[in-house]
N, C-alpha and C positions, 0 to 999 in steps of 0.2 A: 586794483593796483597794476594788473598786467594787461598788456594788449592782446593777449591770447586767452580765450575763455572757453569753458566747457559748456556745451549745449545739452540739456537733458533730452533723452530720447522722447520723441513725440509719436504717439500711436495713432493710426487711422488716417493720417494726412501728412504731407510734407509742405515746406514753405519756400522751396527753392524757386519755383516759377514765379511766385509773387515778389521775390527779391530782385529779379532781373532788371525790373524797370528802374530800380534806384541805383544799380550798380554803376552805370556810366557817370551819373551825377556825383556819386560818392568819390569816384576815382578822380574826376576833375577837381572837385574840392580838395581832396587830399593832396594832389600834386601841386596845386597853386599855393595852398596855405602852407604845407610843409616846406615848399621851396622858399617861401618868404621867411619863415621862421628860421630855416637853415642859413639863409644869407645874413640876416640880422644877428642871429646867435653867434655865428662863426666870427663875424667882424667884431661884435660887441665883446664877446668873451675873449677873443683873441687879443684885442687891444688892452683889455683889463689885465690879462695875464702878463702881456709884454710890459706894461707899466709897473706892475707889482714885482715881477722878477727883476726889473731894472734896479730896484733898491731892496732886494730880498733880505739884506742883512739889517734893514732898519724898518721892517714891517710893523705896523701897530697890530694890536690883538685882533681888532675886527677885520683887518686886511688879511690876516692869515686865513680866517674863515672864508673871506671873499675868494681867495686864491683857490681853495679847495672847492668851493661852490662853482666857480668858473670851470674847473676841471670836470666836475660832475655834469655840468650842463653841456660841455663839449662832448662828453662821453654819450649823452643822449642824442646829441645832433649827429654824431657819427652813424647812428642807426637809421636816420631818416632815408638816405638813399636806398638802403636795402628794402625798407618797407615800400617805397614808392615803386621800385622795380617788381617787387612781389606782387603788387596789385595789378600790374600790367601783364607780366609773363609767368606768374607763379614763382615759387621759390627755386632759384637756380644755384645757390651758393653752398650746397652741401649741408650735411647734418651738423658738423662742428660749428659753423657760423650761425646756424639756426639756434643752437644752444647758447652760444656766446652773445648774440644779439638780444635774445630774450633775457638773459641774465643782466646785461648792461642796462636795459630799460628799467627793470625792476630795482636794480642797484641804484640807479639815479634817483628814482622816487623815493626810496628809503633814506638814502644819504642826504638828498637835497632838502627834504623836509626838515630833517634834524639839524643840518647846518644852518638853515634859516632860524630855527629856534635857538641855536647856539649864538647867533648874531644878536637876536633880541635879548637874550639872557646876559650877554656881555655888556650891552648898552645899559641894561637894568642895573648891573653892578657898577658901571662906570659913573652913572648919574645918581641913582637912588642910594647906593652904598659906596660913594666915591673914596672914602677914607678906609673903611674897613675891608674893602675888596682888593687893596693894593697887593696883598700877599698872594692872592689867588689868581690875579690877572697877570700871569707871566707867560712869556713865549714858550718856555719848555712845557708848561702845563697845557697850553693851547695845542701845541704840536702833538703831545700825547693824547689829548682828547680826540683830535682829528684822526690819528691813526687807529685808535680804539674804535672810533665810530665806523671807519671803513672796514675793519676786520669784522665787526659784529654784523654790519649790513651784508657783507660778503657771505657770511656764514648763513644768514637768513635766506639768501637768494640761490644758494647752491642747488636746492632741489629743482630749480628751473633748468639748470644744466643737465640734471638726470632725466626729467620727464619730457622736455621738449624733444621733438623729432620731426622728420620730414616724411609726409605721408601723401598718398594720392588722394585727390578730391573725390568724394563719393559720386559726384555727378559727372566728372570728367577725369578719366584715368591718366590722361596725359598732363594734367595740371597738378603740380606739386604744391603742397601747403606746409608752413612751419607752424606746428601746433603741438598741444599736449597729446601724447598717445592715449588710447583708451585703456581703461583699467581703474579699479577702485582706488588704488594709491595715487594715481595722477589726478583723479577727480577730487579726492580728499585734499591733496596739496593745493589745487586751484582754489578751493573754498577757503583753505587755510591762509593762502597768500592774500586773498581779498580781505579777509578780516584783518590780517596784518597790515595791509594797506590803508584800511580805514583807521586803524590805531595810529599808524605813522602820519596820518593827515590831522586827525582831531587832537591828538596829544600835542604835537608842535604848534597847532593853531591856538590851543588853550594857553600854552606857555607863552607864545608870542603876544597874545591878547593881554595876559596878565602883565607881562613885562613892559610892554609899550603903554599900557594904561598907567602903570606906576610911573613911568618915565614922563608922560604927559602931566600927571598930577604934580609931580616933583617940580618940573619946569614951570608950571603955572604959579606954584607957590613962591618960586624964586623970582629974582629980578629978570624981567623979559627983555632980553637983547634980540637983535635981529637973528643971530645965530640960533639962539634957543627957539625962536618962533619957527625957524626953518627945520629944526630937529623935530618939533612937534608935528609939523605938516608931514615930514618924512615918515614918522612913526605911524601916522594914521594912513597914509598912502600904501606903506609896505603891507600892512595887515589887510587893507581893503583889496589890494590887487591879488594877494595870496588867496583870499576867500573867492573873489570873482573867478580866478582861473581854475582853482581845484575843487571847490564846493560842488558845482553842477555835476563834475564827472563822479565824485564820491557818492553823491546821491543816486545818480543813475546806476553806478555799479552796485550799490546797495540793493537796489530793485532787482538787478540781474541776479545777485546772490540769493535773494529770497526766492526767485523763480527756480534757480537750480536746487534749492533746498525743498522746492515744491510747497513752500509756504503760500506762493502765489502761483496759480496755474493758468496755462493758456487754455482759452475756449476756442480760439481761432487763430489763424496765421496773422490776423491784423495786428495784434499787440506785439508779437515777435518782430514783424517787419518794421514796426515803429520803434521798437526799443533799440534795435542794433544801429540804425543811423544816428539816433540820439547819443548813444554810447560813443560812436565814432567822432561826433562833433564835439562833445564835451571833453573827450580825451585830447583832442587836437587843441582845444582851448587851454586845458592844463598844460600841455607840451609848450604852448606859447610862452609859458612863464620862464622858460630857459632863456629866451632872448630878451626878456624884460629885466632880468636881474641886474645886468651891468648898468643900465640906465637908472634903475631904482637905487642901487647901493653905491655906485661909483661915480658916474659921469655927472651927477648933479652936485658933486662936491668940488669945491674950489681948488683943492690941491690936485685932484685927478685932472681937472680941465687944464690946469697950468702945465702939468706934466705931459698931457696929451699934445698940447700946443708945442711944447719943447720937442717932443718926439717928431712931430710933423715938420717942424723947422729943420731938424737934423736930416730927415729924409729928403726934404726939398733941397737942402744944401748939397747933398751927396748927388742928387739927380741933375740939378741944374747948375751946380757949383755957385750957388748964390748964398752970400753970407748976410742973411737978414737978422733982425733982432732976435735975441734969445732971452729966455727967462733966466735970471741968475739963481744960484743955489740958495741965496737968502730969500728970494721971493718964494721959491718952492717950499722951503722949510717953514716959512712963516705963515704959509696958507694953511687953512684948516679944512679938514674933510667934514662935510655935514651929513654924510651918509652913515 
Protein backbone atom coordinates (compact mmCIF):
# COMPACT_ATOMS: atom_id res chain seq x y z
CA UNK A 1 0.00 0.00 0.00
CA UNK A 2 2.75 2.46 0.92
CA UNK A 3 5.85 3.59 -0.88
CA UNK A 4 7.93 3.27 2.28
CA UNK A 5 8.50 -0.18 3.63
CA UNK A 6 10.32 -1.87 6.45
CA UNK A 7 13.16 -4.26 5.61
CA UNK A 8 13.81 -7.09 8.07
CA UNK A 9 17.24 -7.27 9.58
CA UNK A 10 19.58 -9.49 7.60
CA UNK A 11 22.40 -11.15 9.50
CA UNK A 12 25.78 -12.10 8.11
CA UNK A 13 25.76 -9.91 5.00
CA UNK A 14 24.36 -6.71 3.51
CA UNK A 15 23.02 -5.95 0.06
CA UNK A 16 23.90 -2.30 -0.39
CA UNK A 17 26.83 -2.90 -2.72
CA UNK A 18 24.77 -5.11 -5.01
CA UNK A 19 22.04 -2.47 -5.29
CA UNK A 20 24.33 0.32 -6.52
CA UNK A 21 24.43 -1.02 -10.07
CA UNK A 22 20.68 -0.65 -10.41
CA UNK A 23 20.36 2.73 -8.71
CA UNK A 24 21.04 4.99 -11.68
CA UNK A 25 18.75 3.02 -13.98
CA UNK A 26 15.92 3.14 -11.44
CA UNK A 27 16.38 6.90 -10.99
CA UNK A 28 16.20 7.56 -14.74
CA UNK A 29 13.12 5.37 -15.07
CA UNK A 30 11.47 7.06 -12.10
CA UNK A 31 12.10 10.59 -13.36
CA UNK A 32 10.97 10.00 -16.94
CA UNK A 33 7.93 7.91 -16.10
CA UNK A 34 6.78 10.01 -13.16
CA UNK A 35 7.22 13.22 -15.16
CA UNK A 36 5.02 11.81 -17.92
CA UNK A 37 2.36 10.72 -15.43
CA UNK A 38 2.55 14.11 -13.72
CA UNK A 39 2.05 16.00 -16.98
CA UNK A 40 -0.83 13.87 -18.25
CA UNK A 41 -2.43 13.62 -14.83
CA UNK A 42 -2.40 17.32 -14.04
CA UNK A 43 -3.74 18.24 -17.48
CA UNK A 44 -6.37 15.50 -17.57
CA UNK A 45 -7.63 15.83 -14.01
CA UNK A 46 -7.39 19.61 -14.13
CA UNK A 47 -9.58 19.78 -17.23
CA UNK A 48 -12.05 17.34 -15.74
CA UNK A 49 -12.35 19.38 -12.53
CA UNK A 50 -12.74 22.58 -14.56
CA UNK A 51 -15.56 21.10 -16.62
CA UNK A 52 -17.35 19.60 -13.62
CA UNK A 53 -17.09 22.72 -11.46
CA UNK A 54 -18.44 24.74 -14.38
CA UNK A 55 -21.84 23.12 -13.76
CA UNK A 56 -21.40 22.07 -10.15
CA UNK A 57 -25.09 22.70 -9.37
CA UNK A 58 -26.20 20.26 -12.05
CA UNK A 59 -23.80 17.36 -11.54
CA UNK A 60 -25.02 13.83 -12.05
CA UNK A 61 -24.43 11.18 -9.41
CA UNK A 62 -21.47 9.57 -11.17
CA UNK A 63 -19.94 12.97 -11.87
CA UNK A 64 -19.82 13.77 -8.14
CA UNK A 65 -17.71 10.66 -7.62
CA UNK A 66 -15.59 11.66 -10.63
CA UNK A 67 -14.91 15.05 -9.06
CA UNK A 68 -13.71 13.48 -5.81
CA UNK A 69 -11.65 10.94 -7.76
CA UNK A 70 -9.93 13.71 -9.74
CA UNK A 71 -9.11 15.52 -6.48
CA UNK A 72 -7.64 12.30 -5.04
CA UNK A 73 -5.54 11.80 -8.18
CA UNK A 74 -4.24 15.37 -8.04
CA UNK A 75 -3.33 14.82 -4.39
CA UNK A 76 -1.16 11.87 -5.41
CA UNK A 77 0.37 13.76 -8.34
CA UNK A 78 1.35 16.56 -5.94
CA UNK A 79 3.70 14.13 -4.18
CA UNK A 80 5.64 13.16 -7.33
CA UNK A 81 8.07 16.11 -7.40
CA UNK A 82 9.06 15.41 -3.78
CA UNK A 83 9.77 11.75 -4.58
CA UNK A 84 11.82 12.63 -7.65
CA UNK A 85 13.92 15.17 -5.76
CA UNK A 86 14.46 12.71 -2.90
CA UNK A 87 15.86 10.09 -5.28
CA UNK A 88 18.55 12.58 -6.41
CA UNK A 89 19.42 14.64 -3.33
CA UNK A 90 17.85 12.80 -0.42
CA UNK A 91 14.99 14.22 1.62
CA UNK A 92 15.36 18.00 1.93
CA UNK A 93 11.86 19.06 2.94
CA UNK A 94 11.77 18.48 6.67
CA UNK A 95 9.90 16.07 8.88
CA UNK A 96 6.43 17.61 8.57
CA UNK A 97 6.36 17.28 4.77
CA UNK A 98 7.78 13.77 5.11
CA UNK A 99 4.78 12.81 7.21
CA UNK A 100 2.32 14.72 5.03
CA UNK A 101 3.53 13.27 1.72
CA UNK A 102 3.43 9.72 3.06
CA UNK A 103 -0.09 10.27 4.41
CA UNK A 104 -1.28 11.73 1.09
CA UNK A 105 0.02 8.77 -0.91
CA UNK A 106 -1.74 6.23 1.25
CA UNK A 107 -4.89 8.35 1.48
CA UNK A 108 -5.08 8.42 -2.32
CA UNK A 109 -4.73 4.66 -2.59
CA UNK A 110 -7.49 4.04 -0.05
CA UNK A 111 -9.94 6.68 -1.28
CA UNK A 112 -9.21 6.16 -4.97
CA UNK A 113 -10.01 2.46 -4.87
CA UNK A 114 -13.28 2.92 -3.01
CA UNK A 115 -14.35 5.85 -5.21
CA UNK A 116 -13.89 3.59 -8.24
CA UNK A 117 -16.03 0.99 -6.53
CA UNK A 118 -18.68 3.63 -5.78
CA UNK A 119 -18.80 4.59 -9.46
CA UNK A 120 -19.29 0.96 -10.42
CA UNK A 121 -21.99 0.53 -7.79
CA UNK A 122 -23.79 3.66 -8.99
CA UNK A 123 -23.86 2.36 -12.55
CA UNK A 124 -25.10 -0.97 -11.24
CA UNK A 125 -27.99 0.77 -9.47
CA UNK A 126 -28.75 3.01 -12.46
CA UNK A 127 -28.91 0.16 -15.00
CA UNK A 128 -29.75 -3.04 -13.14
CA UNK A 129 -32.12 -1.45 -10.59
CA UNK A 130 -33.11 1.66 -12.49
CA UNK A 131 -36.54 2.11 -10.85
CA UNK A 132 -36.00 0.88 -7.29
CA UNK A 133 -32.75 2.86 -6.84
CA UNK A 134 -34.23 6.31 -7.51
CA UNK A 135 -34.67 7.01 -3.79
CA UNK A 136 -31.07 6.08 -2.99
CA UNK A 137 -29.38 7.86 -5.91
CA UNK A 138 -29.67 11.41 -4.62
CA UNK A 139 -27.01 14.10 -4.54
CA UNK A 140 -27.20 14.56 -0.77
CA UNK A 141 -26.64 10.83 -0.26
CA UNK A 142 -23.66 10.84 -2.60
CA UNK A 143 -22.07 13.90 -0.96
CA UNK A 144 -22.51 12.30 2.46
CA UNK A 145 -20.97 9.06 1.16
CA UNK A 146 -17.92 10.89 -0.21
CA UNK A 147 -17.36 12.89 2.97
CA UNK A 148 -17.68 9.76 5.11
CA UNK A 149 -15.25 7.94 2.83
CA UNK A 150 -12.64 10.69 3.12
CA UNK A 151 -12.97 10.82 6.92
CA UNK A 152 -12.66 7.04 7.35
CA UNK A 153 -9.67 6.79 4.99
CA UNK A 154 -7.99 9.73 6.72
CA UNK A 155 -8.41 7.97 10.07
CA UNK A 156 -6.82 4.82 8.65
CA UNK A 157 -3.79 6.73 7.33
CA UNK A 158 -3.11 8.84 10.44
CA UNK A 159 -0.53 6.34 11.80
CA UNK A 160 1.62 7.23 8.77
CA UNK A 161 1.81 10.77 10.10
CA UNK A 162 2.93 9.39 13.45
CA UNK A 163 5.54 6.86 12.38
CA UNK A 164 7.13 8.51 9.32
CA UNK A 165 10.29 10.48 10.09
CA UNK A 166 13.50 11.78 8.52
CA UNK A 167 16.61 9.73 9.24
CA UNK A 168 20.18 9.47 7.99
CA UNK A 169 20.98 6.73 5.53
CA UNK A 170 22.96 3.97 7.25
CA UNK A 171 25.48 3.96 4.39
CA UNK A 172 25.78 7.75 4.01
CA UNK A 173 25.35 10.02 7.01
CA UNK A 174 24.87 13.11 4.81
CA UNK A 175 21.98 11.52 2.91
CA UNK A 176 18.55 11.89 4.54
CA UNK A 177 15.63 9.55 3.92
CA UNK A 178 11.91 9.81 4.65
CA UNK A 179 10.91 6.45 6.12
CA UNK A 180 9.34 4.71 9.08
CA UNK A 181 11.45 4.95 12.22
CA UNK A 182 12.75 1.79 13.81
CA UNK A 183 10.62 0.19 16.46
CA UNK A 184 8.15 -2.59 16.95
CA UNK A 185 5.13 -0.29 16.72
CA UNK A 186 6.25 1.23 13.43
CA UNK A 187 7.03 -2.21 12.04
CA UNK A 188 3.61 -3.53 13.09
CA UNK A 189 1.89 -0.55 11.48
CA UNK A 190 3.74 -1.07 8.18
CA UNK A 191 2.56 -4.67 8.04
CA UNK A 192 -0.95 -3.64 9.07
CA UNK A 193 -1.07 -0.93 6.42
CA UNK A 194 -0.03 -3.43 3.77
CA UNK A 195 -2.81 -5.80 4.74
CA UNK A 196 -5.19 -2.84 4.70
CA UNK A 197 -3.89 -1.91 1.26
CA UNK A 198 -4.56 -5.42 -0.06
CA UNK A 199 -8.10 -5.29 1.34
CA UNK A 200 -8.65 -1.88 -0.22
CA UNK A 201 -7.61 -3.30 -3.58
CA UNK A 202 -9.29 -6.69 -3.69
CA UNK A 203 -12.56 -5.60 -2.06
CA UNK A 204 -13.23 -2.75 -4.55
CA UNK A 205 -12.05 -5.00 -7.38
CA UNK A 206 -14.55 -7.66 -6.39
CA UNK A 207 -17.31 -5.04 -6.12
CA UNK A 208 -16.43 -3.55 -9.51
CA UNK A 209 -16.30 -6.96 -11.14
CA UNK A 210 -19.71 -7.93 -9.80
CA UNK A 211 -21.35 -4.59 -10.63
CA UNK A 212 -19.98 -4.33 -14.14
CA UNK A 213 -20.75 -7.97 -14.87
CA UNK A 214 -24.37 -7.36 -13.85
CA UNK A 215 -24.41 -4.21 -16.00
CA UNK A 216 -23.12 -6.08 -19.05
CA UNK A 217 -25.61 -8.92 -18.58
CA UNK A 218 -28.50 -6.47 -18.19
CA UNK A 219 -27.53 -4.49 -21.28
CA UNK A 220 -27.13 -7.64 -23.34
CA UNK A 221 -30.64 -8.75 -22.40
CA UNK A 222 -32.13 -5.39 -23.34
CA UNK A 223 -32.30 -3.79 -26.76
CA UNK A 224 -28.77 -3.09 -27.95
CA UNK A 225 -28.31 0.51 -29.01
CA UNK A 226 -25.02 2.10 -29.90
CA UNK A 227 -24.94 3.86 -26.54
CA UNK A 228 -25.47 0.57 -24.69
CA UNK A 229 -22.71 -1.14 -26.66
CA UNK A 230 -20.41 1.73 -25.69
CA UNK A 231 -21.39 1.28 -22.04
CA UNK A 232 -20.54 -2.42 -22.23
CA UNK A 233 -17.12 -1.70 -23.73
CA UNK A 234 -16.44 0.96 -21.12
CA UNK A 235 -17.38 -1.39 -18.26
CA UNK A 236 -14.96 -4.02 -19.53
CA UNK A 237 -12.16 -1.50 -20.12
CA UNK A 238 -12.55 0.07 -16.67
CA UNK A 239 -12.19 -3.26 -14.86
CA UNK A 240 -9.37 -4.43 -17.11
CA UNK A 241 -7.29 -1.25 -16.71
CA UNK A 242 -7.77 -1.25 -12.93
CA UNK A 243 -6.46 -4.83 -12.79
CA UNK A 244 -3.53 -4.18 -15.12
CA UNK A 245 -2.39 -1.12 -13.18
CA UNK A 246 -2.77 -2.33 -9.59
CA UNK A 247 -2.71 -6.15 -9.58
CA UNK A 248 1.07 -6.53 -10.25
CA UNK A 249 1.91 -4.11 -7.43
CA UNK A 250 -0.38 -5.84 -4.94
CA UNK A 251 1.06 -9.24 -5.79
CA UNK A 252 4.63 -7.97 -5.45
CA UNK A 253 3.80 -6.17 -2.21
CA UNK A 254 2.21 -9.35 -0.86
CA UNK A 255 5.51 -11.15 -1.49
CA UNK A 256 7.35 -8.36 0.33
CA UNK A 257 4.95 -8.70 3.26
CA UNK A 258 5.58 -12.44 3.43
CA UNK A 259 9.31 -11.70 3.49
CA UNK A 260 8.90 -9.22 6.34
CA UNK A 261 6.86 -11.77 8.26
CA UNK A 262 9.69 -14.26 7.57
CA UNK A 263 7.30 -16.64 5.86
CA UNK A 264 9.74 -16.29 2.96
CA UNK A 265 13.42 -15.90 3.85
CA UNK A 266 16.34 -14.56 1.82
CA UNK A 267 19.11 -17.03 1.17
CA UNK A 268 21.22 -14.42 -0.63
CA UNK A 269 21.10 -10.82 -1.70
CA UNK A 270 20.04 -11.83 -5.19
CA UNK A 271 16.33 -12.11 -4.37
CA UNK A 272 16.20 -8.89 -2.36
CA UNK A 273 17.97 -6.98 -5.14
CA UNK A 274 15.44 -8.39 -7.63
CA UNK A 275 12.35 -7.73 -5.51
CA UNK A 276 12.96 -4.04 -4.83
CA UNK A 277 13.15 -2.83 -8.47
CA UNK A 278 10.14 -5.00 -9.34
CA UNK A 279 8.26 -3.35 -6.48
CA UNK A 280 9.30 0.08 -7.76
CA UNK A 281 8.21 -0.66 -11.35
CA UNK A 282 4.86 -2.14 -10.36
CA UNK A 283 4.21 0.76 -7.98
CA UNK A 284 4.85 3.19 -10.83
CA UNK A 285 2.43 1.22 -13.00
CA UNK A 286 -0.20 1.53 -10.28
CA UNK A 287 0.39 5.27 -9.95
CA UNK A 288 -0.10 5.65 -13.71
CA UNK A 289 -3.78 4.87 -13.12
CA UNK A 290 -4.15 8.41 -11.75
CA UNK A 291 -3.60 9.90 -15.21
CA UNK A 292 -5.79 7.34 -16.99
CA UNK A 293 -8.96 7.95 -14.99
CA UNK A 294 -10.00 11.17 -16.79
CA UNK A 295 -9.74 9.48 -20.18
CA UNK A 296 -11.57 6.36 -19.03
CA UNK A 297 -14.41 8.02 -17.14
CA UNK A 298 -14.88 11.38 -18.77
CA UNK A 299 -13.24 12.27 -22.02
CA UNK A 300 -14.74 9.40 -24.00
CA UNK A 301 -18.19 10.74 -23.11
CA UNK A 302 -19.97 12.88 -25.69
CA UNK A 303 -21.11 15.42 -23.12
CA UNK A 304 -17.60 15.99 -21.79
CA UNK A 305 -16.13 16.27 -25.28
CA UNK A 306 -18.64 18.95 -26.21
CA UNK A 307 -18.02 20.87 -22.99
CA UNK A 308 -14.26 20.69 -23.49
CA UNK A 309 -14.64 22.04 -27.02
CA UNK A 310 -16.80 24.83 -25.68
CA UNK A 311 -14.18 25.61 -23.03
CA UNK A 312 -11.39 25.70 -25.60
CA UNK A 313 -13.42 27.96 -27.85
CA UNK A 314 -13.94 30.38 -24.95
CA UNK A 315 -10.22 30.38 -24.14
CA UNK A 316 -9.35 30.89 -27.80
CA UNK A 317 -11.78 33.77 -28.12
CA UNK A 318 -10.32 35.50 -25.07
CA UNK A 319 -6.77 35.08 -26.31
CA UNK A 320 -7.20 35.89 -30.00
CA UNK A 321 -10.50 37.76 -29.84
CA UNK A 322 -11.92 35.31 -32.30
CA UNK A 323 -15.63 34.62 -32.21
CA UNK A 324 -15.79 31.12 -33.64
CA UNK A 325 -18.66 28.64 -33.50
CA UNK A 326 -19.83 27.55 -30.05
CA UNK A 327 -21.91 24.70 -28.84
CA UNK A 328 -25.33 25.75 -27.68
CA UNK A 329 -26.68 24.85 -24.30
CA UNK A 330 -29.23 22.63 -25.98
CA UNK A 331 -26.49 20.63 -27.67
CA UNK A 332 -24.66 20.18 -24.40
CA UNK A 333 -27.71 19.23 -22.40
CA UNK A 334 -28.92 16.75 -24.99
CA UNK A 335 -25.57 14.99 -25.17
CA UNK A 336 -25.16 11.94 -23.02
CA UNK A 337 -22.17 10.81 -21.06
CA UNK A 338 -21.11 7.27 -21.88
CA UNK A 339 -18.66 6.99 -19.05
